[in-house]
C-alpha positions as CSV (number, residue, x, y, z in Angstrom):
1,X,-4.8,-77.0,22.1
2,X,-1.9,-77.3,19.6
3,X,-0.9,-73.7,20.4
4,X,0.4,-74.6,23.9
5,X,3.8,-75.8,22.8
6,X,4.5,-73.8,19.7
7,X,7.2,-71.8,21.5
8,X,9.3,-74.9,22.4
9,X,8.3,-77.6,19.8
10,X,11.2,-76.8,17.4
11,X,14.0,-76.2,20.0
12,X,17.0,-78.5,19.8
13,X,17.4,-81.4,22.3
14,X,19.4,-80.3,25.3
15,X,22.6,-82.2,25.9
16,X,24.4,-81.7,29.2
17,X,28.0,-80.5,29.2
18,X,28.5,-81.8,32.8
19,X,26.7,-85.1,33.0
20,X,27.4,-88.0,30.6
21,X,24.4,-89.5,28.8
22,X,23.0,-92.6,30.4
23,X,23.5,-95.9,28.6
24,X,20.5,-97.5,26.9
25,X,20.9,-100.5,29.4
26,X,20.7,-98.2,32.4
27,X,17.7,-96.3,31.0
28,X,15.9,-99.5,30.4
29,X,16.6,-100.7,33.9
30,X,14.7,-97.8,35.3
31,X,11.5,-99.3,33.9
32,X,12.2,-102.9,34.6
33,X,9.7,-104.7,36.9
34,X,10.8,-105.3,40.4
35,X,9.6,-107.4,43.3
36,X,8.0,-105.0,45.8
37,X,7.2,-107.8,48.1
38,X,10.2,-110.1,48.5
39,X,9.2,-113.7,48.8
40,X,5.6,-113.1,47.7
41,X,5.9,-115.2,44.6
42,X,7.4,-118.1,46.6
43,X,4.6,-117.9,49.1
44,X,2.0,-118.0,46.3
45,X,3.7,-121.1,44.7
46,X,3.9,-122.8,48.1
47,X,0.2,-122.2,48.8
48,X,-0.7,-123.5,45.3
49,X,1.3,-126.7,45.9
50,X,-0.4,-127.2,49.3
51,X,-3.8,-126.7,47.8
52,X,-3.1,-129.1,44.9
53,X,-1.9,-131.8,47.3
54,X,-4.9,-131.2,49.6
55,X,-7.4,-131.6,46.7
56,X,-5.6,-134.5,45.2
57,X,-5.8,-136.5,48.5
58,X,-9.4,-135.4,48.9
59,X,-10.3,-136.7,45.4
60,X,-8.5,-140.0,46.1
61,X,-10.4,-140.5,49.3
62,X,-13.8,-139.9,47.6
63,X,-13.1,-142.6,45.0
């Protein structure tokens, strides 16, 4: 399996003459997490708060 890349393994790294290198900041931003569903986190938090209030009032009425 190591024979597959023997023809390219020692080639020098290509550096474009036409395009400037991307900054480390921009490269890292490509892999940063993003919110695919806008507002989803807020909806989850709201639901959690509603459930907490519901169960708190339910516990208080059972005492």
